[in-house]
C-alpha positions, -999 to +999 in steps of 0.1 A: +153+531+192+190+538+188+217+513+179+252+514+165+257+501+130+291+490+118+299+482+082+335+472+077+357+501+089+338+528+070+306+530+090+299+560+112+278+553+143+246+572+144+210+569+156+188+547+134+165+577+128+194+595+111+209+591+077+237+565+078+268+574+058+291+546+048+323+556+031+306+584+012+274+564+008+240+574+022+211+551+033+184+550+007+163+521+020+160+497+049+138+466+055+135+434+073+158+408+058+129+384+060+102+404+042+071+411+064+041+412+041+015+417+069+000+452+070-028+465+093-043+498+081-064+519+105-084+547+088-096+575+111-124+593+093-140+626+103-178+620+105-188+655+113-213+675+091-189+688+065-172+656+055-196+636+034-180+646+001-145+641+014-154+605+025-166+599-010-134+612-025-114+589-001-134+559-013-129+569-049-091+572-046-087+541-024-080+517-053-050+538-063-035+532-028-040+495-033-024+496-067+008+511-051+008+484-023+004+457-050+039+467-063+054+450-032+073+419-042+047+391-041+018+414-049-008+428-026+002+424+011-017+405+037-042+432+048-063+440+078-082+473+071-102+490+098-122+522+100-130+543+131-144+578+133-133+610+151-165+610+173-155+605+209-185+623+222-179+644+254-153+619+267-120+631+280-087+617+294-094+634+327-127+619+338-161+605+327-179+621+297-195+654+303-231+664+296-243+661+260-240+693+239-258+703+208-283+683+187-272+647+184-270+637+148-264+673+137-229+679+151-239+674+188-218+652+211-228+627+237-212+601+260-182+583+245-194+588+209-183+559+187-156+551+213-129+541+187-149+510+178-142+496+143-171+502+120-185+475+097-209+470+068-232+441+060-207+427+035-182+421+063-182+391+086-158+408+110-153+444+122-124+448+098-116+438+063-093+408+059-076+402+025-047+378+029-028+353+008-039+317+013-027+283+000-049+286-031-054+323-035-067+353-015-087+347+016-113+374+023-140+380+050-162+402+028-184+398-003-179+419-034-146+437-043-122+453-019-129+486-037-167+483-033-166+472+003-141+498+015-161+524-005-191+517+017-171+513+049-154+547+044-187+565+041-192+567+079-218+594+076-218+630+087-238+631+119-209+628+143-196+651+170-184+685+157-156+685+182-134+660+165-110+639+185-090+618+160-060+613+183-081+602+212-100+579+189-067+563+177-056+557+213-089+542+222-091+520+191-057+505+198-068+493+233-106+489+231-112+452+237-140+450+211-114+455+185-093+425+195-080+406+166-076+436+142-040+443+152-016+414+145+015+413+167+039+408+138+021+431+113+032+465+102+008+493+111-003+523+091-026+549+106-044+573+082-064+604+094-089+621+072-104+653+087-111+689+077-105+702+112-077+699+137-076+675+166-096+685+197-089+656+220-102+666+254-083+666+287-114+679+304-150+678+293-154+713+309-141+726+276-176+719+262-192+739+290-218+767+283-209+800+268-190+821+294-164+849+295-137+823+303-146+798+275-163+820+249-190+808+225-195+770+223-178+767+190-148+748+175-127+779+179-122+767+215-102+738+202-077+762+187-078+786+216-070+760+242-052+733+221-027+754+201+000+778+212+013+806+189+037+835+194+007+858+192-024+858+214-050+833+201-079+856+211-068+885+189-076+889+152-048+885+127-021+861+115-003+837+139+032+823+138+052+796+155+020+776+162+024+742+180+002+719+200-004+734+235+017+718+263-001+730+294-038+734+285-064+727+312-088+715+285-070+699+256-045+670+259-008+672+249+004+651+221+027+628+240+000+604+253-012+597+218+023+593+204+032+569+232+000+549+226+009+544+189+045+534+198+032+510+224+012+492+197+043+478+181+074+462+195+095+480+169+088+516+158+102+507+123+069+488+118+049+520+121+038+548+098+013+576+101-004+598+076-030+625+074-051+641+047-061+673+065-062+711+062-029+727+054-011+734+088-004+770+077-012+798+073-028+802+107-050+832+114-079+844+135-107+863+119-142+876+128-169+855+112-206+853+114-216+820+128-237+796+107-274+807+108-264+843+115-258+863+146-230+884+160-196+880+145-172+861+167-135+851+166-130+821+144-100+802+130-095+812+094-096+784+069-061+774+056-072+760+023-102+761-001-112+739-030-139+742-056-155+707-055-184+694-076-208+701-048-195+737-042-167+754-023-152+733+005-128+745+032-105+731+059-088+745+090-051+744+098-042+710+113-014+722+136-019+695+163-022+667+138+010+679+120+028+678+153+016+643+159+030+632+125+063+648+133+069+622+160+073+596+133+102+610+111+107+594+077+075+573+084+048+599+080+031+619+053+008+650+055-012+660+024-040+685+018-076+676+020-084+706-002-083+687-035-112+676-057-093+643-062-075+625-034-056+601-057-022+617-051-025+617-013-035+581-013-007+571-037+018+589-014+004+570+016+006+538-003+042+545-011+050+552+025+033+519+036+052+501+009+085+511+025+074+493+057+074+460+038+106+466+018+107+490-011+140+486-030+131+509-058+159+535-065+153+571-073+183+573-096+178+610-101+193+614-067+222+590-072+257+595-086+264+580-120+296+559-120+298+554-157+292+582-183+298+557-211+268+534-203+232+545-208+213+554-178+225+559-142+250+533-130+247+536-092+273+528-066+257+510-037+264+486-008+239+462+007+244+448+043+225+427+068+227+439+104+211+421+133+195+440+162+211+416+186+245+422+171+244+459+159+282+462+157+286+435+131+275+436+094+272+410+067+280+427+034+263+412+003+283+412-029+270+418-064+255+387-080+280+390-108+305+376-083+288+342-083+280+344-046+248+326-035+237+355-013+240+386-034+222+416-049+218+430-084+202+459-101+172+451-122+147+472-142+112+463-129+084+486-143+057+467-123+074+472-090+088+507-096+065+525-120+071+559-105+107+562-116+119+568-152+143+538-153+123+515-129+155+504-113+155+484-080+178+463-059+169+426-061+183+405-033+189+368-038+195+344-009+205+308-006+209+308+032+185+317+059+188+349+079+180+357+115+146+370+125+161+402+139+181+409+108+175+442+088+189+449+054+203+484+046+209+498+011+233+527+009+243+545-023+265+574-034+243+604-039+247+629-068+265+661-058 
């Protein structure tokens, strides 16, 4: 979505995805002028054989993500939280599901798998967790605590299909009628992927055909061979460079259909964010490796990261396709490594990204110019303006509250809302008059040189 933004005579006209410079000022935050505290979070969790411990680490770190979201003005947002798995069986975008492969329950794949259906536990009365503000307190559709209930929900098991299709699962989840009610039209949407292998969303179930010279061994290496393009031949042993999602594969889908499906879920892309806790997208290399259970060495995708976990050494493969998917959502995505014994930091980063959707006015003053060397701490130079989508060439500039204006802004130290910065400074906006539904507020400050 592109629109012209004009602020007095100093504003340069740019696309909304770009940094906006106003008289030497740079955009540091933007949000709806009327705060939107509704947030739908869709977790896409790998349920293949190697992910049980990673699911447990996700569950353990989940409270830290909620702690970050609770820093939003007004406290914890109005939440819908849903969980799907990466198991789409042998289904593909190009036709009906193919024949079952492997041993079902031990990495085998069959039919439509879990079909993007939201998972549930006995503590839940719906197929998603609801935790919203009510007239007399929080209204919930589950028993126990949010931490406990999500902890059980996130442990989706490890008997799913070993050819993970997280992007296809997202697309299906957003349109599957059995999930009706999870997505709220006016809510922000955050999508979080947890997987130790890259996406293998099928264009044709023939990709799962028997071993042959054309396809090679029935092994997840096929997902890389047919789903990723590098400067070097994928079939040869050695490091690879310039790797991106394949654009003309007969077997694996391009990224565009999945990006379009996510964008279609919201009327405004500024209400969207994506995140992934996956294998580092590089280095990428092919090696010869003995398959599990022994046998002849065969080409395999080299693991891009390794971690010593309490249960032993764990690995993950380069998530080239998933990284490409996230890149379609600039400034509204985060990619962190699954190769960590503790997922607290990745979940905090995701929480901070989701916090921005609802209006994060905390200032990282380490990046800002100091306008007064005499006063203690950084004294920023900023401007705050409201701009309507229906009138993008007009701006209402808010003055500092020290001017006595009823609609104004001020800088306040707020350790509860901004614990991650040293001085905890944020912009607090005060309003006496109403603003239009399509109004967005932009904070622009002078950056340190």
